[in-house]
C-alpha positions in Angstrom: 5.3 0.7 4.9 2.6 0.5 2.4 -0.7 -1.2 1.4 -1.6 -3.4 -1.5 -5.3 -2.5 -1.4 -5.3 0.4 -4.0 -7.1 3.6 -3.2 -10.0 4.1 -5.7 -10.3 6.9 -7.9 -11.8 10.1 -6.6 -11.4 12.7 -9.3 -9.4 16.1 -9.5 -7.6 17.4 -6.5 -5.4 20.4 -5.8 -2.1 21.5 -4.2 -2.4 23.5 -1.1 0.2 24.0 1.8 4.0 23.5 1.2 6.4 22.1 3.8 8.8 24.6 5.4 9.0 27.8 3.3 10.1 27.0 -0.3 9.7 24.0 -2.7 13.3 23.3 -2.3 13.0 23.1 1.5 10.1 20.7 0.9 12.3 18.4 -1.1 15.1 18.4 1.5 12.7 17.8 4.3 11.2 14.7 2.7 14.6 13.2 1.8 15.9 13.8 5.3 19.0 15.6 4.1 18.2 18.9 6.0 15.1 20.7 7.4 14.1 17.7 9.3 11.2 19.5 10.8 7.6 18.7 11.0 5.5 20.0 8.1 2.3 19.5 6.0 1.9 19.1 2.3 -1.0 17.9 0.0 -0.1 16.2 -3.3 -1.1 17.7 -6.7 -3.3 14.9 -7.8 -4.0 15.7 -11.3 -1.4 15.6 -14.2 -2.0 17.0 -17.7 -5.8 16.5 -17.1 -5.5 13.0 -15.7 -6.7 12.2 -12.1 -5.2 9.8 -9.6 -6.5 6.4 -9.8 -4.7 4.9 -6.8 -1.7 5.5 -4.6 -0.1 2.4 -3.1 3.3 2.7 -1.6 6.0 4.9 -0.1 9.8 4.5 -0.1 11.6 3.9 3.1 12.7 7.5 3.7 9.1 8.9 2.6 10.5 10.8 -0.3 8.7 8.9 -3.1 5.1 7.9 -3.4 3.9 5.5 -6.2 0.5 5.0 -7.7 -1.5 5.1 -11.0 -3.3 7.7 -13.1 -6.5 7.2 -14.5 -6.2 7.9 -18.3 -9.2 9.6 -20.1 -8.2 9.2 -23.7 -11.3 8.6 -25.7 -9.3 6.7 -28.2 -9.0 3.6 -26.1 -10.0 0.4 -27.6 -13.6 -0.2 -26.9 -13.7 -3.7 -28.4 -10.9 -4.8 -26.3 -12.3 -3.4 -23.2 -15.7 -4.8 -23.8 -14.4 -8.3 -23.8 -13.3 -7.8 -20.2 -15.6 -8.3 -17.2 -15.5 -5.9 -15.6 -13.7 -3.7 -18.3 -10.4 -2.5 -17.2 -9.7 1.2 -17.2 -6.7 2.6 -18.8 -4.2 3.5 -16.3 -0.5 4.6 -16.1 2.0 4.1 -13.1 3.6 7.1 -11.7 6.2 8.1 -9.2 5.9 11.3 -7.0 8.4 13.4 -5.3 7.9 16.7 -3.6 10.5 18.3 -5.7 9.5 16.8 -9.1 5.8 16.3 -8.7 4.1 13.4 -10.7 6.2 11.6 -13.1 4.3 9.0 -15.3 6.5 6.1 -16.1 4.9 4.8 -19.3 4.0 1.3 -20.4 5.5 -2.1 -21.2 3.5 -2.4 -24.5 0.6 -0.7 -26.1 -2.0 -3.4 -27.0 -4.5 -2.2 -29.7 -4.3 1.2 -28.4 -5.3 0.0 -24.8 -2.6 1.3 -22.4 -2.4 -0.1 -18.7 0.4 0.0 -16.3 -0.1 0.2 -12.5 2.4 0.5 -9.7 1.8 -1.8 -6.8 5.0 -1.2 -4.7 8.3 0.6 -4.4 11.5 -0.7 -2.9 12.6 0.7 0.4 15.6 2.4 -1.3 13.1 4.1 -3.7 14.8 2.8 -6.8 12.6 0.1 -8.1 8.9 0.2 -8.9 6.9 -3.0 -9.1 3.6 -3.3 -11.0 1.5 -4.9 -13.6 1.0 -4.0 -17.3 -1.0 -5.2 -20.2 1.4 -6.7 -22.6 1.4 -8.3 -26.1 1.5 -11.7 -24.3 -1.2 -10.9 -21.8 -1.1 -9.3 -18.4 2.3 -9.5 -16.8 4.4 -8.1 -13.9 7.4 -5.6 -14.2 10.2 -3.9 -12.3 11.0 -0.4 -13.4 14.0 1.8 -12.7 14.9 5.3 -13.8 18.1 4.0 -15.6 16.9 0.6 -17.0 13.2 1.4 -17.6 10.8 -1.6 -17.8 12.1 -5.2 -17.1 9.3 -7.8 -17.4 9.4 -10.7 -14.9 9.7 -13.9 -16.9 6.7 -16.1 -17.5 5.6 -18.5 -14.7 6.1 -22.1 -15.7 2.6 -23.1 -14.5 0.5 -19.9 -15.3 -0.1 -17.6 -18.1 -0.3 -14.6 -15.9 1.1 -13.3 -12.5 0.5 -10.5 -10.1 3.4 -9.1 -8.4 2.6 -7.6 -5.0 5.8 -6.5 -3.1 9.5 -6.4 -3.3 12.5 -6.4 -1.0 14.5 -3.3 0.0 16.8 -3.4 -3.0 14.2 -4.8 -5.3 15.9 -8.3 -5.8 13.1 -10.4 -4.2 9.5 -10.2 -5.5 6.4 -11.9 -4.1 2.9 -12.4 -5.6 0.7 -15.0 -6.9 -0.2 -16.6 -10.2 -3.2 -15.6 -12.1 -4.8 -18.8 -12.8 -7.0 -21.1 -10.5 -5.9 -22.3 -8.3 -3.7 -19.2 -7.6 -0.4 -19.9 -6.1 1.7 -17.7 -3.8 5.3 -17.4 -5.1 8.7 -15.8 -4.2 11.0 -14.8 -7.2 14.6 -13.9 -7.5 16.8 -13.8 -10.7 19.1 -16.5 -9.4 16.5 -19.0 -8.3 13.4 -18.2 -10.3 9.8 -18.9 -9.0 9.6 -20.6 -5.8 6.2 -21.8 -4.8 5.0 -21.1 -1.2 3.4 -24.1 0.4 1.1 -23.4 3.3 0.5 -26.7 5.2 -2.1 -28.1 5.8 -4.0 -26.1 3.2 -1.9 -27.1 0.0 -5.2 -27.8 -1.8 -6.6 -24.3 -1.1 -7.8 -22.7 -4.3 -6.4 -19.3 -3.5 -3.0 -18.5 -2.1 -1.3 -15.2 -2.5 2.1 -13.7 -1.1 1.3 -10.1 -0.4 4.2 -8.6 1.6 7.9 -9.2 1.9 10.4 -7.9 4.5 13.3 -5.7 3.5 15.7 -8.5 3.5 13.4 -10.9 1.4 13.4 -13.5 4.0 9.9 -13.1 5.6 6.6 -13.2 3.6 3.0 -12.6 4.6 0.0 -13.6 2.6 -3.4 -15.1 2.5 -5.0 -18.4 1.9 -8.5 -18.7 0.6 -10.6 -21.5 2.2 -13.9 -20.3 1.1 -15.6 -17.6 -1.1 -15.9 -15.3 2.0 -13.2 -16.3 4.3 -9.4 -16.0 4.0 -6.7 -17.1 6.5 -3.3 -15.2 7.0 0.1 -17.0 6.9 3.7 -15.8 7.7 6.6 -17.6 5.9 10.1 -17.6 6.7 13.0 -19.3 5.1 13.8 -21.1 8.3 10.2 -22.3 9.4 8.2 -22.3 6.1 4.7 -21.0 6.3 2.7 -20.9 9.6 -0.9 -19.7 9.8 -1.5 -16.7 12.2 -4.0 -18.1 14.7 -7.4 -16.7 14.9 -8.6 -15.1 18.1 -11.6 -16.1 20.2 -13.5 -13.0 19.0 -12.6 -12.8 15.3 -12.5 -15.6 12.7 -11.0 -13.6 9.8 -7.6 -11.9 9.8 -6.7 -9.8 6.8 -3.1 -8.5 6.5 -2.5 -5.0 5.1 1.2 -4.6 5.8 4.4 -6.3 7.1 7.1 -4.4 8.8 10.3 -4.0 7.1 12.1 -6.1 9.7 9.5 -8.9 9.2 8.5 -8.9 12.8 5.0 -7.2 12.7 1.8 -7.8 10.8 -1.0 -5.2 10.7 -4.5 -5.3 9.2 -8.0 -5.9 10.1 -10.0 -8.4 12.0 -13.5 -9.6 11.2 -15.9 -11.6 13.4 -18.3 -12.1 10.4 -18.9 -10.6 7.0 -21.5 -8.2 8.5 -19.7 -7.3 11.7 -17.4 -4.2 12.0 -13.9 -4.7 11.4 -11.2 -3.8 13.9 -7.4 -2.9 13.4 -4.9 -5.3 14.8 -1.1 -5.8 15.2 0.5 -9.2 15.4 4.0 -10.3 16.6 5.4 -13.7 17.5 5.5 -12.5 21.2 2.1 -11.1 21.7 0.0 -12.7 19.0 -2.9 -10.8 17.5 -3.8 -7.7 19.6 -6.8 -5.5 18.9 -5.7 -1.9 18.7 -8.4 -0.3 21.0 -7.9 3.3 21.4 -9.9 6.5 20.7 -12.8 7.2 23.1 -16.3 6.7 22.0 -18.2 3.8 20.5 -15.9 2.3 17.8 -17.9 0.8 14.9 -15.0 -0.3 12.8 -11.4 0.2 11.6 -8.3 -1.1 9.8 -4.5 -0.8 10.3 -3.0 0.2 6.9 0.6 0.4 7.3 3.6 0.1 9.9 7.1 1.5 10.3 10.2 -0.7 9.7 10.2 -2.0 13.3 6.5 -2.3 13.8 6.5 0.4 16.5 4.3 2.8 14.7 1.1 2.0 13.0 -1.3 4.1 10.9 -4.8 3.5 9.6 -8.5 4.6 10.1 -11.2 4.0 12.6 -14.8 4.8 12.9 -16.1 6.4 16.0 -19.8 6.7 16.6 -21.2 9.3 14.2 -18.0 11.0 13.4 -17.3 8.7 10.4 -13.7 7.5 9.7 -10.8 9.3 11.4 -7.0 8.8 10.6 -5.1 7.4 13.4 -1.6 6.7 14.5 -0.6 4.1 17.1 2.4 3.3 19.3 2.9 1.3 22.3 3.5 4.2 24.8 0.7 6.5 23.7 -1.8 4.0 22.2 -4.2 5.2 19.5 -4.4 8.9 18.6 -5.8 11.0 15.7 -3.1 12.3 13.3 -4.3 15.8 14.1 -3.6 15.4 17.8 0.1 14.6 17.2 0.9 17.6 14.9 2.4 20.8 16.1 0.0 23.5 16.7 1.1 25.6 13.5 0.8 22.4 11.4 -2.6 21.4 12.8 -3.8 24.8 11.9 -3.3 24.1 8.3 -6.0 21.4 8.5 -8.6 23.7 10.0 -12.0 22.7 8.5 -10.4 19.5 7.1 -11.5 15.8 8.0 -8.5 13.4 7.9 -10.3 10.3 6.9 -7.6 7.8 6.7 -3.8 7.3 7.0 -2.5 4.9 4.5 1.2 5.0 4.1 4.1 5.4 6.5 7.9 5.8 6.2 10.3 3.3 7.9 11.2 5.7 10.6 7.5 6.2 11.4 7.5 10.0 10.8 6.3 10.5 7.2 2.6 9.6 6.9 0.2 9.9 3.8 -3.5 9.6 3.7 -6.8 10.9 2.5 -8.9 13.8 3.7 -11.8 16.2 2.9 -10.9 19.7 2.7 -13.0 22.7 3.6 -14.5 22.8 0.2 -15.7 19.2 0.4 -13.1 17.9 -2.0 -11.0 14.7 -1.3 -7.2 15.3 -1.3 -4.1 13.3 -0.5 -2.1 14.7 2.5 1.3 14.1 3.5 2.7 15.1 7.0 6.2 14.9 8.5 5.7 14.2 12.3 7.8 15.5 15.2 10.5 13.2 16.3 9.6 11.0 19.1 
């Protein structure tokens, strides 16, 4: 339902068309309690003068989006930042809802006036945000809730820092990797602590990372670095352990971008070489790696960013000839289509003059999608659509 590859900063954006007819109806539409109709919304992507740095995940019902604001306070610690290579920008994690707008969540610690918290993921139930923050002890991982605030993950016994990438539906299982070399993929629970993920026959690999976990916490997908420019993808289950996803005859690099909530489907991009165009893919145990061929024209690259709970709906971007990147949606019945082509006529009209560049997030039911577009004024905006029921 999400991507761990954060969206880069793009600057100051603006709010345009609301869902339904009032702000209240927007909220009830997104949460699914009423007004379950198609609609279009663009996020207000500035908050008190700060711009969006990244947006990274969506709750299972599509009602909450999390990301990070880029802070522009000139009082940040220059000496501290200058010691880092490259220097880390000051950021603050946020949660967004249609009814409440952007809500910054703060910081674990303030280190020498350098503030940094980032949201990497949100639980499917929308109650727990997972992220990273600079702390008095170094860089660490946190879980955040409205009622409890920040709770730091405990130190890893073999590493001075950890990166937490994803969490289960209720937030009880966290996956990620240690921050030292060799990096090590882990699974963490309060009851069992840190469990190292072994990836045979590559236990000696210098980089392993657990990037995604299923809603029940029992399936994990991650990467193994075997060279500076090549990674392999693995899928781990409690029953079978870690198994590499086999390469195809045409592609030697498989990079995961998401795992379906039920753990059955992996999506991402395929690479034949570092210089060749990428291709969006879908993987299941039954079918293996499948290239998502679709839109007419000469395709020159693409990536599948996110998938619904059961893997039946996938969103991403693809490049067709000279058109540049186009946001797509895929399902087994209809294949690959542009986002605009599946919108009702009245909703598509709201995007007149727009270019929808990429679809990045999708809800568990496959109907709420968020992505990036260029509006008629040439500005980049984050858009959200609620699609018709299939």
